[in-house]
C-alpha positions in Angstrom: -103.3 133.8 -144.6 -102.9 134.1 -140.9 -105.8 135.5 -138.9 -105.0 138.5 -136.8 -104.7 137.7 -133.1 -107.8 138.4 -130.9 -107.4 140.7 -127.9 -107.4 137.6 -125.7 -104.6 136.1 -127.8 -102.6 139.4 -127.5 -103.1 139.5 -123.8 -102.0 135.9 -123.4 -98.9 136.7 -125.4 -98.1 139.9 -123.5 -98.6 138.1 -120.2 -96.4 135.2 -121.2 -93.7 137.6 -122.5 -93.8 139.8 -119.4 -93.8 136.8 -117.0 -91.1 135.0 -118.9 -88.8 138.0 -118.8 -89.5 139.0 -115.2 -89.6 135.4 -113.9 -93.2 135.7 -112.7 -96.0 133.2 -112.5 -98.6 134.1 -115.2 -101.4 132.7 -113.0 -100.7 135.3 -110.3 -100.0 138.4 -112.4 -103.1 140.6 -112.5 -103.2 142.3 -116.0 -103.7 145.7 -114.3 -100.6 145.4 -112.1 -98.3 148.3 -112.4 -95.1 146.6 -113.4 -93.0 149.5 -112.2 -93.7 148.4 -108.7 -92.0 145.0 -109.2 -88.4 144.6 -108.2 -87.4 142.8 -111.5 -88.9 145.6 -113.7 -86.8 148.4 -115.1 -86.6 150.6 -118.1 -84.2 148.0 -119.6 -86.8 145.2 -119.0 -89.5 147.3 -120.6 -87.4 147.8 -123.7 -86.6 144.1 -123.9 -90.2 143.1 -123.5 -91.3 145.7 -126.1 -88.7 144.4 -128.6 -89.7 140.8 -128.0 -93.4 141.6 -128.6 -92.6 143.6 -131.7 -90.6 140.7 -133.1 -93.2 138.1 -132.2 -96.0 140.1 -133.7 -94.2 141.5 -136.7 -95.1 145.1 -135.9 -93.1 148.1 -134.8 -94.8 150.5 -132.4 -94.2 154.1 -133.4 -91.7 155.8 -131.1 -94.1 158.6 -130.2 -96.4 156.1 -128.5 -93.8 154.7 -126.2 -94.5 156.3 -122.9 -93.9 154.8 -119.4 -97.6 154.5 -118.9 -98.0 152.4 -122.1 -95.3 150.0 -121.0 -96.2 149.5 -117.4 -98.9 146.8 -117.4 -100.2 143.9 -119.4 -103.4 145.8 -120.2 -101.4 148.8 -121.4 -99.1 146.8 -123.5 -102.0 144.8 -125.0 -103.8 148.1 -125.9 -100.6 149.4 -127.4 -100.1 146.4 -129.7 -103.8 146.0 -130.5 -103.7 149.6 -131.8 -100.6 149.0 -133.8 -101.8 145.8 -135.3 -105.2 147.4 -136.2 -103.5 150.3 -137.9 -101.2 147.9 -139.9 -104.2 145.9 -141.1 -106.0 149.1 -142.1 -103.0 150.3 -144.1 -102.5 146.9 -145.8 -106.1 146.3 -146.6 -107.1 147.0 -150.3 
């Protein structure tokens, strides 16, 4: 059985995914940076990043949680996926 990712693991994955898609250096991206201020970021980029993270983590974020504020930084995305993974574990626990 695979252990659930820690928050630090999630943040590293989110950072790598965001940086990979936006062609940024992970060492220089502050987790609190508002991605909407970056030239390479768009609503299309946000959707692509979200879908990639959902696929990598095997969890689908409920549509009602998908707001611009929840997709605009590494910290916000990490929070979003931490919540979804936590809820999935709670539902699948006996």
